[in-house]
N, C-alpha and C positions, 0 to 999 in steps of 0.2 A: 481527388480522392472523392470516394462516393459517400452517399448517405447510408447510415446503417439502420436506424429507427426512430420512431416517433412515439412519446409517452409522457404522461403528466409526471412531473417531478416536483416535491415540494419546495416551496419558497415562501418569503415572509412579505412579500410586497404584492399588490393589489391583486385579486381573484381574475381569472380568466386568461392568463398564460398558458403556454405549451411549452414543452421541451423535446428537444431532437438530439440524438445523438449522431454525430460525424465523424466518418474514419480520417485519419491524417496521417502524414509521415512521422508523426510522433507518437500515435496511437489514439483511440477514440476520445473525442472531445464532446461536450455538449452545450448547446445554446438552449436557454430559455426565453422565449419571445413574450415580450408585453405589447401586444399591437396598439396601434395609435386609435384612439376614441375620438378625438377632437378634429377640428378643422385647424388649415395653416392658414396663415393670412397671404400667402402668395399662391398662383395657379401651377407652380412647379411641384413635382412629386413629392410625396412625403417622405422626409428622409428617414433613415435607418441609423440609429445611435448604438455601435456595438462596443461593449465596454467588457473589457477583460479584469481579472482580479488581481491582487498582489501575489508576494512570494510567501506571505504568512499567513493567508487567510483564502476565503472564497468568495462567492458572490452574495453571501450573507453580509458583506460590509456595509455600514450605515449610508455611506455615501453612494454606492451603486444602489441600493434597496431604494433609497429617496428618490432618485432619477427614474427609477423603475416605476414608481408610484406615481410621480408628477407628472413625467413628459408626455406620456400618452394623450391625455386630455388635451395637450396642446399641439397635437397632429403628430407627433414623433412617435416612432417605433422603437422601443427600446430591446436590444438582444443581449443579454447577460451570458458572457462566455466562460465557460470552465475548461480550463485548459487539460490534457490528457493527464499529466501527473495527478492533478488533483482528483479527477474521475476516478482514476485507478486507487484511490486511497493512500496516496504516498504523502508524507509529511514534509519533504524538501523539495523545492523547487529546481528544476534542471538547468542546465547551462542555456546562456540567452540564446543560442544557436537554434536550441532545442524548442525554447519557447516561441520562436519567430517560426519555426517549421510548423508548429500547432496552429499557430495565427493563420499562416499561408493557406494551411490546408481547409480552413474553416471559410475564407474568403469568398469561394464560388457559392456556397449555401448563403452566404450573409447578402450578396448581391443578385440573388437568382431572381428577386422579383423585378429588378431592373431600377429599383430607387438608389439615390446616391447614398453612400454609406459614409458616415463619420465615424472614423476609427478612434477607440479612446479605451480608456483604463485607470486604473489607480496604482501609483507605485511601480512595481515591476512591469504590471501590465501597461501603465504610460509608455514605459520605455520602450516595448513592443511595439506599440502604436507608433512611436515617434519614429522608430528604425525603418518600419516597412510602409510608410503611408504613401511615399513616392511611387514606390515599386508597384504597389497593389492599387494605385488610382483612388485612393481614398478623397473624399471630397474635403475633410478637414480633420483636425487631431485636437480630441479633448484630454488634456494629461492632469488628473488627480493627484495631488499630492506628488508630484514628481520628484523623485529621489537625486536632487541634484547632487549630492555627495553624500557619503557614510558619514553618520552622526561623529563630529569632532574631527572630520577630514576634509576640510574645504577644499584641500589642494588637490584632491581625487573627485576632479570636477566630471560630472557628464552632460556638462551643458552643449557639447557637440550634437550629442542625439537631438536634444530639443530644438536646437538651431538649424539643424539640416532636414526636418521634415517636409520643406518644400510645398507646404501647404497652409491655409490658415491654421492657427493654433490657439486655442485657450489653455492656460494653465490655472488652477484652482488650488490655492495653496493655504495650509493653516499659519495663522500668524506665529506660531512658535514650534513649527516644525522641525525636529533636529536633524532630518535629511536636506534642509534648505528653507531658510525664511524668506519670504517674498523680496526682503531688501537685499538678499544675497544674489538674486537671479541677474544675469547680466542683460545687457541691452540686447535686442533682436526684434525680428519680425512675428511678434507674437503678443498675444494680450494676457495679462495676469490678474486675477480676482482672488481678494485675500479673504478668508475666513477669520474672523478676529479672534484670537487666543487658541485657536484649533492646533491640535497636535498632527502628528501624521495620519491618524486615523479620525480625524476633525473632531476628536472629545474637546469639550471645552470644559474650563475649571467652573465649578457650581457656583462659586462666590463672585468671581470676576468676569466670567464668559458669559455671551449672549443666552446660553441655554441650549441644548442639542436641537429642539425644534426649531428655534430660530436660526441656529448655525445652519441647519440644515435648507432652511427656506433661503436664506442668503446664497448658498451653494447651488439649490436649482434654479433660482431665480437670476443668478448669472447665466447658467447654462442656457436657460430658456431664451433669454435677451440675445445670446449671443448666437444661439441657433436660427431665431428669427431674422436677425440681421444677415445670416449668410445667404438667405433667400433659397 
């Protein structure tokens, strides 16, 4: 699929980003780039971390914005991906196969610079990254708030998607996420980091939680350390 246009698009993360619209089989999608500003600790090419949003929101999610603000200083370019349904202003996400088609259509643009790409996202976006990582040649997968099962339905497990990535995988999960608490996750070839008291959106109770700033610090710290270890 071909590139359509490049233009500035509002976002709440740090300034200096740019957005471009890319045509996909599922319709026009949008990538907002947050270029690396710092240096990496290895001579390897700077990685790109591509992050998709969930089914109930867009790239304004607190975890996506926190990573876009924090990681460029560590030598990581962040690409926040808006699926075609979101770009079109629709309220409901389409079927998983359509989400996967949108993600596949963006991949040539994400990899155009030749840097390794870590596929990721939150919730439904994490599922897309997991399902397509091996076929697209992702360097690794970052799964934020992976929806292991629907709330109250642990028998409806989606663990097979997580266990089948075929690449190094990090899960960052809230300690009270109704879609799957960290202790509910099965053993597997992946790492998991917990944001204490966090819900599915990583919101934490004001009285018992670490506070939103501290919670996002835990999240960005875990991701930064993991990406550094990937090399």
